[in-house]
C-alpha positions in Angstrom: 0.0 0.0 0.0 1.4 3.4 -1.0 0.9 6.6 1.0 -2.5 8.1 0.3 -3.9 4.9 -1.3 -7.2 3.4 -0.3 -7.6 -0.4 -0.2 -9.7 0.0 -3.4 -6.9 1.9 -5.0 -4.4 -0.8 -4.0 -6.7 -3.5 -5.4 -7.1 -1.8 -8.8 -3.4 -1.0 -9.1 -2.3 -4.5 -8.2 -4.8 -6.1 -10.5 -3.6 -3.9 -13.4 0.1 -4.5 -12.6 -0.3 -8.3 -12.2 -2.9 -9.2 -14.8 -3.2 -6.3 -17.3 -6.9 -5.9 -16.4 -8.7 -2.7 -15.4 -11.5 -3.5 -13.0 -14.8 -1.6 -12.5 -16.6 -0.9 -9.3 -15.2 -2.9 -6.4 -17.6 -4.5 -3.8 -16.3 -5.6 -0.4 -16.5 -9.3 0.4 -14.9 -9.0 3.8 -11.7 -8.1 5.8 -9.8 -11.1 7.1 -7.4 -10.7 10.0 -6.5 -12.2 13.4 -4.5 -15.0 14.9 -5.3 -17.5 12.1 -3.5 -15.2 9.6 -0.1 -15.5 11.3 2.8 -16.1 8.9 6.4 -17.1 9.6 8.5 -16.5 6.5 11.4 -18.7 5.4 13.8 -16.0 6.5 12.3 -16.1 10.0 10.3 -12.9 9.8 6.9 -13.2 11.6 3.8 -11.1 10.8 0.1 -11.1 10.6 -1.6 -10.7 7.3 -4.7 -8.5 6.8 -6.6 -9.3 3.6 -9.3 -7.0 2.2 -11.2 -8.9 -0.4 -13.4 -7.4 -3.2 -15.3 -8.6 -6.2 -16.2 -6.8 -9.4 -18.7 -7.4 -12.1 -16.7 -5.6 -14.8 -13.2 -5.4 -16.2 -11.4 -4.3 -19.4 -8.4 -5.8 -21.1 -6.8 -9.1 -21.8 -5.1 -11.3 -19.2 -1.3 -10.9 -19.4 0.8 -12.9 -16.9 3.6 -11.0 -15.1 5.9 -14.0 -14.7 7.7 -12.2 -11.9 4.4 -12.4 -9.9 2.5 -15.5 -11.2 2.8 -18.6 -13.3 -0.7 -18.5 -15.0 -4.2 -17.0 -14.7 -7.5 -18.3 -15.8 -11.2 -17.8 -15.2 -13.3 -20.6 -13.6 -16.9 -21.3 -13.1 -17.5 -22.0 -9.4 -18.2 -25.7 -9.9 -14.9 -26.0 -11.8 -12.5 -24.4 -9.3 -9.2 -26.3 -8.7 -8.9 -28.4 -5.6 -5.5 -27.1 -4.6 -6.5 -23.5 -3.8 -4.6 -21.9 -0.8 -6.7 -22.3 2.3 -7.0 -18.6 3.0 -8.2 -18.0 -0.6 -10.7 -20.9 -0.3 -12.3 -19.1 2.7 -12.7 -15.9 0.7 -14.1 -17.8 -2.3 -16.5 -19.7 -0.1 -17.8 -16.5 1.5 -18.2 -14.8 -1.9 -20.1 -17.8 -3.3 -22.4 -18.1 -0.3 -23.2 -14.4 0.0 -22.9 -12.8 -3.4 -23.2 -15.5 -6.1 -26.4 -17.1 -7.4 -26.2 -20.4 -9.3 -27.6 -18.8 -12.4 -24.2 -17.2 -12.8 -25.3 -13.7 -11.7 -23.7 -11.8 -8.9 -26.3 -10.8 -6.3 -26.3 -8.1 -3.8 
């Protein structure tokens, strides 16, 4: 997060930098923090992660992988999500799907 940025600004900037996509309006899913978000890095650094998760219904551009950040990107239907998703990401996806997604494929509010 840069000085003066909101969490929405950070999300838009990071998505553009890492995927080449410009996103539309961001809608808050939730803020995740607390003891279950403790991390001990390989170098011994210890910290707690705070994740602010959003979803959007609109974007512009084509996916472009920044290989310094990621290996690949793809879009998935909820019933086709890979099994090997990071546990913390699975929690966010499950919350989004249960609160904001209808099975007709429309985002609900």
